[in-house]
C-alpha beads as a LAMMPS data file, in Angstrom:
LAMMPS data file: protein, C-alpha beads

83 atoms
82 bonds

1 atom types
1 bond types

-500.0 500.0 xlo xhi
-500.0 500.0 ylo yhi
-500.0 500.0 zlo zhi

Masses

1 110.0

Atoms # bond

1 1 1 -67.556 -74.612 332.314
2 1 1 -69.006 -75.047 328.851
3 1 1 -69.130 -78.272 326.903
4 1 1 -67.933 -78.863 323.363
5 1 1 -68.705 -81.888 321.215
6 1 1 -65.637 -83.014 319.297
7 1 1 -65.864 -86.112 317.115
8 1 1 -62.513 -87.927 317.041
9 1 1 -61.156 -90.494 314.626
10 1 1 -61.220 -93.962 316.152
11 1 1 -57.435 -94.181 316.512
12 1 1 -57.226 -90.811 318.289
13 1 1 -60.107 -91.729 320.581
14 1 1 -58.475 -95.036 321.467
15 1 1 -55.089 -93.394 322.104
16 1 1 -56.761 -90.835 324.366
17 1 1 -58.535 -93.595 326.292
18 1 1 -55.255 -95.508 326.719
19 1 1 -53.495 -92.411 328.038
20 1 1 -56.369 -91.636 330.396
21 1 1 -56.262 -95.169 331.768
22 1 1 -52.483 -95.067 332.159
23 1 1 -52.629 -91.689 333.960
24 1 1 -55.707 -92.604 336.028
25 1 1 -57.364 -89.424 334.820
26 1 1 -60.545 -88.782 332.868
27 1 1 -60.050 -88.574 329.099
28 1 1 -61.883 -85.244 329.084
29 1 1 -59.303 -83.825 331.503
30 1 1 -56.430 -84.978 329.294
31 1 1 -58.105 -83.541 326.203
32 1 1 -58.784 -80.245 328.001
33 1 1 -55.132 -80.041 329.137
34 1 1 -53.898 -80.819 325.620
35 1 1 -56.127 -78.165 324.041
36 1 1 -55.163 -75.602 326.671
37 1 1 -51.465 -76.240 326.059
38 1 1 -51.909 -76.019 322.301
39 1 1 -53.837 -72.744 322.562
40 1 1 -51.185 -71.256 324.860
41 1 1 -48.433 -72.303 322.441
42 1 1 -50.331 -70.707 319.550
43 1 1 -50.658 -67.468 321.524
44 1 1 -46.914 -67.453 322.304
45 1 1 -46.149 -68.044 318.600
46 1 1 -48.475 -65.211 317.597
47 1 1 -46.851 -62.777 320.060
48 1 1 -43.348 -63.810 318.960
49 1 1 -44.334 -63.239 315.327
50 1 1 -45.659 -59.767 316.160
51 1 1 -42.462 -58.914 318.031
52 1 1 -40.328 -60.122 315.104
53 1 1 -42.424 -58.033 312.725
54 1 1 -42.061 -54.945 314.892
55 1 1 -38.301 -55.475 315.184
56 1 1 -37.945 -55.818 311.414
57 1 1 -40.213 -52.860 310.659
58 1 1 -38.515 -50.482 313.079
59 1 1 -34.867 -51.597 312.930
60 1 1 -32.639 -48.571 312.569
61 1 1 -35.353 -46.082 313.529
62 1 1 -35.785 -44.123 316.754
63 1 1 -37.931 -47.032 317.982
64 1 1 -34.997 -49.433 317.655
65 1 1 -33.163 -50.523 320.813
66 1 1 -31.316 -47.798 322.682
67 1 1 -27.585 -48.103 321.810
68 1 1 -26.523 -47.729 325.462
69 1 1 -28.986 -50.399 326.547
70 1 1 -27.778 -52.688 323.781
71 1 1 -24.138 -52.165 324.797
72 1 1 -24.975 -52.890 328.430
73 1 1 -26.514 -56.201 327.340
74 1 1 -23.457 -57.093 325.265
75 1 1 -21.143 -56.178 328.159
76 1 1 -23.196 -58.310 330.529
77 1 1 -23.072 -61.325 328.201
78 1 1 -19.338 -60.942 327.618
79 1 1 -18.646 -60.628 331.338
80 1 1 -20.244 -64.031 331.878
81 1 1 -18.507 -65.686 328.936
82 1 1 -15.397 -67.754 329.497
83 1 1 -12.816 -66.989 326.833

Bonds

1 1 1 2
2 1 2 3
3 1 3 4
4 1 4 5
5 1 5 6
6 1 6 7
7 1 7 8
8 1 8 9
9 1 9 10
10 1 10 11
11 1 11 12
12 1 12 13
13 1 13 14
14 1 14 15
15 1 15 16
16 1 16 17
17 1 17 18
18 1 18 19
19 1 19 20
20 1 20 21
21 1 21 22
22 1 22 23
23 1 23 24
24 1 24 25
25 1 25 26
26 1 26 27
27 1 27 28
28 1 28 29
29 1 29 30
30 1 30 31
31 1 31 32
32 1 32 33
33 1 33 34
34 1 34 35
35 1 35 36
36 1 36 37
37 1 37 38
38 1 38 39
39 1 39 40
40 1 40 41
41 1 41 42
42 1 42 43
43 1 43 44
44 1 44 45
45 1 45 46
46 1 46 47
47 1 47 48
48 1 48 49
49 1 49 50
50 1 50 51
51 1 51 52
52 1 52 53
53 1 53 54
54 1 54 55
55 1 55 56
56 1 56 57
57 1 57 58
58 1 58 59
59 1 59 60
60 1 60 61
61 1 61 62
62 1 62 63
63 1 63 64
64 1 64 65
65 1 65 66
66 1 66 67
67 1 67 68
68 1 68 69
69 1 69 70
70 1 70 71
71 1 71 72
72 1 72 73
73 1 73 74
74 1 74 75
75 1 75 76
76 1 76 77
77 1 77 78
78 1 78 79
79 1 79 80
80 1 80 81
81 1 81 82
82 1 82 83
């Protein structure tokens, strides 16, 4: 594992220390978990943005969703809906 020096504003440092004490965990572990979660969220956002871009760029082309597949999805959703 590599180390990374990250200066924190006093209020953030104190809040991190309070949380670490409350959770009985090292502050470095909490910070690592928080950064990992943030990076994973950013990656999910990036992938979702790429998918949206692809969908917009290729809507109505031969790369658009197969009409039979789309209808099967609609039928499945309607079968589960209570009307």
